[in-house]
C-alpha positions in Angstrom: 141.1 260.4 106.3 139.0 258.4 109.3 135.6 258.4 109.9 132.9 261.5 111.0 132.5 262.1 114.6 129.0 260.8 115.4 128.8 263.5 118.1 130.4 267.1 118.0 131.5 268.4 121.5 128.0 270.9 122.8 125.5 269.4 121.3 123.0 271.3 123.6 124.5 274.4 122.1 121.9 276.6 120.1 122.3 276.2 116.2 120.9 278.6 113.8 119.2 278.5 110.6 118.3 280.6 107.7 116.0 277.7 105.8 113.2 280.5 106.7 114.7 283.8 105.5 112.5 286.2 104.2 114.4 288.4 102.3 111.3 290.0 100.3 109.4 291.6 103.4 109.7 295.5 103.1 109.4 296.1 106.6 112.4 293.8 107.0 115.2 294.6 104.3 118.6 294.2 105.7 120.4 294.3 101.7 121.6 298.2 102.1 123.4 297.6 105.4 127.1 298.6 106.2 129.7 295.7 106.3 129.4 296.7 109.9 126.1 295.5 110.4 127.1 292.0 108.8 129.9 291.6 111.4 127.9 292.4 114.2 125.3 290.0 113.0 127.9 287.2 112.8 129.7 288.0 115.7 126.4 287.7 118.0 125.7 284.5 116.1 128.7 283.1 116.9 128.7 284.1 120.8 125.2 282.4 120.5 125.9 279.5 119.1 128.1 278.8 122.8 125.2 279.1 125.0 123.5 276.0 125.9 119.2 276.2 124.9 118.8 276.1 128.6 120.5 279.0 129.8 118.7 281.0 126.2 114.9 279.7 127.9 116.1 281.3 131.2 117.5 284.3 129.9 120.6 284.3 131.8 122.9 285.5 129.1 122.0 289.5 129.3 125.4 290.3 129.1 126.8 292.1 125.8 123.7 293.8 125.2 122.2 290.2 124.6 118.6 290.9 125.3 116.5 287.5 124.0 113.0 286.7 124.8 109.5 285.7 123.3 107.9 287.4 120.6 104.3 289.0 121.8 102.2 289.2 118.9 99.8 291.0 119.9 102.2 294.3 120.8 103.9 293.9 116.8 103.1 295.1 113.5 102.2 291.7 112.9 99.6 290.7 114.8 99.3 287.6 112.9 103.0 286.3 113.4 105.4 285.2 110.7 102.3 284.1 107.8 104.7 280.7 107.6 103.2 277.3 107.6 105.3 275.7 110.0 104.0 273.8 113.0 104.7 275.9 116.2 106.6 279.0 114.5 104.4 281.6 115.8 104.0 280.1 119.6 107.7 279.7 119.5 108.9 283.2 118.2 111.8 284.4 120.1 114.3 287.5 119.3 117.7 288.4 120.4 119.0 291.9 120.0 122.7 291.9 117.9 124.1 295.1 120.1 122.4 297.1 123.0 120.4 299.2 120.5 122.2 300.2 117.0 121.8 297.1 115.4 118.3 295.9 115.7 117.5 292.7 116.3 116.9 289.1 114.7 113.7 287.6 114.8 112.5 284.4 114.0 111.5 280.4 116.0 112.7 278.0 118.2 112.0 274.0 117.4 114.7 272.0 119.6 117.9 273.7 120.0 117.5 275.3 116.3 116.8 279.0 115.8 115.1 280.0 112.7 116.0 283.2 111.6 113.0 284.7 109.6 113.3 288.3 110.1 116.5 290.9 110.5 115.3 294.3 111.6 118.2 296.2 111.6 115.3 299.1 111.9 113.5 297.8 115.3 110.6 297.5 112.7 108.2 294.8 114.4 107.6 296.8 117.1 105.5 300.1 116.3 
């Protein structure tokens, strides 16, 4: 086998990390969801991984039910943010939808081209 490539096509596209996924928060439980929820989640992550960061930040990709925007903590049930000790996590908090309304939202934060998923919110609990 030859050497691994040092760069990949689409270096400036969105990547996802689940390093800070919070499975214990009572407001953001997802374990009891139907398999169709997880299929929609994977499809959305796949589709978004083809987007360039500039497209996401300009919010130009609103087709197919993708609504992506920064989180305004003052309008949420968590005015103090995620509660994780990562510099910039709350200031760079974003959310995006899985489908138009049926499957909820994904909440996390952006650092460079990585979206760190913190909460899966199938029941739309973040906003009261």
